[in-house]
N, C-alpha and C positions, 0 to 999 in steps of 0.2 A: 461341247459348247460351240466349237468352231463350225460344226455341221449345221447346228440350229441357227447360228448367226448368218451363215451363208444362205440358208433357206429363207430366212426373213428378208434379207436384202434382195435376193432374187425375186421374191414375191412382190416386194415394194416396187422394184423396177418394172416388173410386168404390169402391175396395177396401174402405175402412172403412164407408161409408154405404150403398152400394147392393149390395154383395156379401156381406160377412160379417155386418154388423149384422142384416139380415133373417133370416139363418139362426139367429142367437142368439135373436132375437125368437120365431121359430117354435118352437125347442126349449123356451124358457121357457113358451110357450103350451101346449105338449103335456104338459109335466111337471106333475104335481100339486105343490102347494106343498111338501109334505113331501119329495118327491124332489129338490128343488132343493138341499137340504143333505145329501143322501146322499153318502157317500164310499166308494169301493171298499175302502179300508183306511186305517189311521191316517196313513200318509205321503202319501196322495193328497189332492187338492182336490175340493171339491164344485163343482157348476155355479155355485152362489151365490158361492163364493170366487173362481172364475175371472172372473165378471162384475165383482165388486168390484176384482179385480186389473187387469182391462182398463181399467176406469174410472180407476184410480189411475195406471196406466202412461201412458195417453194424456194425462191431465191433466198429469202431471209432464213428459213429454218434448215434447209439442206445445204445450199451452196455456201452461204455465209456461216450459219451456225455449226454445221458439221464439216464443211470444206475449208473454212478459214478465210474466205474472201470477205473484205470489208462490207459491212451492212449499210446500205444507203437507201433502204426502203422508206418511202413516204406513203404509208398505208392510207391515210385520209384521201390522198389524191386518186387512189384506185376507185373510190366510191363517188368522189365529186365529179369525175370526168363525165361529160355529156356527149362526147364525140363531136364530129365524126373522126374516129380513127378507123382506117380501113380494116376490113376483115383480114386482108393479106398481111398487114402489119401486125395485127393482133395474133394471128396464127404463127407468124415468124417468131415473135417474141415468146409465145408459149412453147412452141416446139424447141427453140433454143434453150429455154429455161429447163424444160423437162430433160433434154439431152444432157445438159451440164449436170443436173441433179443426179441423173442415172450414172454418170461417170464418178461423181463423188461417192454415191452408194456402192458402186463396184469396187472402190478403193478402201472402204471402211473395214477395219479389223474388229474381231469380237471385243477386244479391249476398248476400242473407240465407241462401240455400241453401249458399253457399260459405263463409260466415263460421263460424269455430270458436267454440265456447262450452262451458261446463261443465254437464253434465246428469247427475244421479245419480252424481257423482264421476268421470264419464268426459269426456274432452276429445273432442268430436265436432263435425263440421260440421252445418249444417242438413240437408243431404242425408243424412248418416248417421243423424240423428235420425228423419227421415221414413221411411227404409228400415227402421230398427229397429222403429218402431211398426207399420208395415204388416205386416212379417213376424211380429212378436210377436202381433199381433191375429189373423192367420191361423192361427198355431200353436194358440193357445188356443181359437179358434173350432172347430178340428178336435177338440180335447179335449171341448168342450161337446157337439158332435155325437156323438162316440163314447159319452160317458156317457148321453146321451139314447137312443141306439140300444140300449145295454145295458139300460137301465131299461125301455124300452118293448118291446124285442125285436122291432123291425120296421125296415124301410127308411124313411127320411125323405123320399126322393124328390128329394134335392138334386142327385144326379149323373146326368148324361145325356150321351149321345154327340151330336155334331152331327146335326141333323135329327130327333132324338127330342124329344118333348114331355116336360117334367118331370112327375113324378107327385106328387100330393098325398100327405101322410102317410097310410098305410093304403090306398094304391092309387088314391085319387082324383087326378085331374089337377090340377096346379098351374101357374101361369104361371112361366116361367123367372125366377129371382131374380137 
């Protein structure tokens, strides 16, 4: 069980910090400040809202829910924000949150993964919380990528087949992220 727990936690940290976060960082770097708060329509979220939401979700479920830090999340504010909050500040917040969450995940034991707790009103095990956060992070990363592609009208070079080299945005080569 310990080997499986360690494997799950290692993969969760990799997914958040090494796979999805760099894609969000790239999208924010490519978008002009004004574009970060653009919404396709009134019921959609902007990239800025999604970054705030990911920070709030990861903090609530991992840092607070599994790490024991008091939960001070105000979820509605993540979606109500219209900016401008600079991309530098958004990235600093998200990077710090992901880093803290990865530390919490690195300290979890198999027993803590199995233990039930109450997070955001849901009774979940530590494993369910970790799974929720990684899939939620991936889902919204995809939305950020889609919005970025819509605004820039170009391929971002994130997807490649085995054996192909990833392309930099705009056709230049990028190392695989």
